[in-house]
C-alpha positions in Angstrom: 33.9 -33.5 43.2 33.7 -32.0 39.7 33.6 -28.2 39.6 30.6 -28.2 37.2 28.7 -30.5 39.5 29.5 -28.4 42.5 28.2 -25.4 40.6 25.1 -27.1 39.6 24.3 -28.4 43.1 24.8 -25.0 44.6 22.9 -23.3 41.9 20.0 -25.7 42.6 20.3 -24.7 46.3 20.5 -21.0 45.5 17.6 -21.0 43.2 15.2 -22.9 45.4 16.1 -21.0 48.6 13.5 -18.5 49.8 15.6 -17.3 52.7 19.3 -17.4 53.6 19.2 -20.9 55.1 16.2 -22.2 53.2 18.6 -24.3 51.0 20.4 -25.8 53.9 18.4 -29.1 53.9 19.2 -29.5 50.2 22.9 -28.7 50.7 23.1 -31.1 53.6 21.5 -33.9 51.6 23.8 -33.3 48.5 27.1 -32.8 50.4 26.9 -34.7 53.6 24.3 -37.5 53.0 24.5 -38.4 49.4 28.1 -37.6 48.3 30.0 -37.6 51.7 32.0 -34.6 50.5 31.5 -32.8 53.9 30.7 -33.8 57.4 28.0 -32.2 59.5 30.7 -30.5 61.5 32.3 -29.0 58.3 28.8 -27.9 57.1 28.1 -26.2 60.5 31.5 -24.5 60.3 30.7 -23.3 56.7 27.4 -22.0 57.8 28.9 -20.1 60.8 31.6 -18.6 58.6 29.1 -17.5 56.0 26.6 -16.1 58.4 29.0 -14.1 60.7 30.3 -11.8 57.9 28.4 -9.2 56.2 26.6 -9.8 53.0 23.6 -11.9 51.8 22.3 -14.7 54.0 23.1 -17.4 51.3 26.8 -16.4 51.4 27.4 -19.7 53.4 27.1 -21.5 50.0 30.5 -19.9 49.1 31.9 -21.3 52.3 30.4 -24.7 51.7 32.0 -24.8 48.2 35.4 -23.7 49.7 35.2 -26.6 52.2 34.4 -28.9 49.3 37.0 -27.8 46.8 39.1 -25.0 48.0 39.6 -21.8 46.1 38.2 -23.0 42.8 35.1 -24.4 44.5 34.6 -21.0 46.2 34.5 -19.3 42.8 31.9 -21.8 41.6 30.0 -21.2 44.8 30.0 -17.4 44.2 28.9 -17.9 40.6 26.1 -20.2 41.9 25.1 -17.5 44.4 24.9 -14.7 41.9 23.3 -16.6 39.0 19.7 -16.3 40.3 20.1 -12.6 40.7 20.3 -12.3 36.9 17.2 -14.5 36.5 15.0 -12.8 39.1 13.9 -9.7 37.0 12.3 -11.7 34.2 10.8 -14.1 36.7 9.3 -11.3 38.9 7.8 -9.7 35.8 6.2 -13.1 34.7 5.0 -13.8 38.3 3.8 -10.3 39.0 1.2 -10.6 36.2 -0.2 -13.8 37.8 0.2 -12.9 41.5 -3.5 -12.4 41.9 -4.4 -16.0 40.6 -5.4 -18.0 43.6 -3.6 -21.1 42.4 -0.3 -19.2 42.1 -0.8 -17.7 45.5 -1.5 -21.1 47.0 1.5 -22.6 45.2 3.8 -19.9 46.7 2.4 -20.5 50.2 2.9 -24.3 49.8 6.5 -23.6 48.7 7.2 -21.5 51.7 5.7 -24.2 54.1 7.7 -26.9 52.4 10.9 -24.9 52.8 10.1 -24.3 56.5 9.6 -28.1 57.0 12.8 -28.9 55.2 14.7 -26.3 57.2 13.4 -27.8 60.5 14.2 -31.5 59.4 17.8 -30.4 58.6 18.3 -28.5 61.7 18.0 -31.4 64.0 21.3 -33.3 62.8 23.2 -30.0 62.8 22.0 -29.2 66.3 23.0 -32.6 67.6 26.4 -32.0 66.1 26.7 -28.6 67.8 25.6 -30.0 71.2 28.8 -30.7 73.1 27.6 -30.7 76.7 25.3 -29.0 79.3 26.8 -25.5 78.7 25.9 -25.7 74.9 22.5 -27.0 75.7 21.8 -24.1 78.1 23.2 -21.7 75.6 21.1 -23.0 72.8 17.9 -23.0 75.0 18.6 -19.4 76.2 19.4 -18.2 72.6 16.1 -19.8 71.3 14.1 -18.2 74.2 15.7 -14.7 73.6 15.2 -14.8 69.9 11.6 -16.1 70.3 10.3 -13.9 73.1 12.2 -10.7 72.7 13.1 -8.1 70.1 16.8 -8.2 70.8 18.9 -8.1 67.6 20.7 -11.3 66.8 24.0 -9.5 66.7 23.7 -8.8 70.5 22.7 -12.4 71.1 25.8 -13.7 69.2 28.0 -11.2 71.1 26.6 -12.4 74.4 26.9 -16.1 73.6 30.5 -15.5 72.5 31.1 -13.6 75.8 29.6 -16.5 77.8 31.7 -19.1 76.0 34.9 -17.0 76.6 33.9 -16.6 80.3 33.5 -20.4 80.7 37.0 -21.0 79.1 38.6 -18.4 81.4 37.0 -19.5 84.6 37.4 -23.3 84.4 
């Protein structure tokens, strides 16, 4: 994959992302479905690697770029990740003056709902890839329940899931 194309695809994902994983459907479509540069498993691994370290939620884009093109790809991913930060100040100034206009407010809500729908649609294939048996299904269901119905921090949940995974390996 051409480095410029890699940068532009990741820039598109970075600019259109409203949260850390909001760009995941676009990234999956560009890298797994259309160009077959990555597999669902490689994309899952890049997301996990990017989300486990400290830093911004969109950092997984650098890991995706690394998986696609190695170190030069990671540099392009980093550049694509920081480019919107240089554009946000003039955009917020322009949008701030128009935030009270009902059409602008409705457009922002529509974009957020579309982003949520795209995120949900891309989560299904990634979840199916991560599903490896009964234990992973129980762990996914329990994690979902804990995150949905409690106020436990996700770091504790990840630590508990890692402990449960290690325990099953040790006691087999």
